[in-house]
C-alpha angles and dihedrals in degrees: 000000000000113000127054092233088058090051091049093050093045092051092053093044093048091051096049104031097041115194124278118175095198118067114252134188122262108275093224099046100028088225136036131057098048113207134206139173112006095349098305117163134170141077115004094017109114141127112310098024114135126191134191120241088252091056090050092049093048093049092048091052092049094045097046092050090049093050095045089050091046094051092043090057090055095053119102094187136037119280130198116243088254093051092047093044093050092047090048090052090053091047090049088057101041101027131254093265093057091042091053090057094044126121086224091064093043093052093046091051089049089058096255103123095159091056090043090053091058089057094071087077091061092069100071101108129094123180089350094306129110107238117205091206090058091047090053092047092049090051089055092047091050091048092052092043088055090054101267130126131243112260112248 
């Protein structure tokens, strides 16, 4: 993976998505969307699908690059690799369309990175339920966005 922002995003995603080589139902809904690898969803991913580790790694690399590029296109001001990587991790989890409408992005683009950082904690709900795993992930994303490192 070429850029540092891509490496930052991939590290967060790897930590919080884990890797499962058999498709599984969404933890919040108990059904769609089915997920495989490092959190991959979309066409062809359904109950019973099995991937190799190589397929999971290739898909992660493609997806992370796509999300970093997608977030980068939305930015109206420069971001550090850690800021961009953390925002891309969030977008990977919530989708680029939702990220584009987020208060986090608006505040960042207005030159208010400290206020933007606090917005990671808003994204902790899934299917109307607060998910502790999402709260923990958002805390890591905020820490990295603020310039910190992921704990080993």
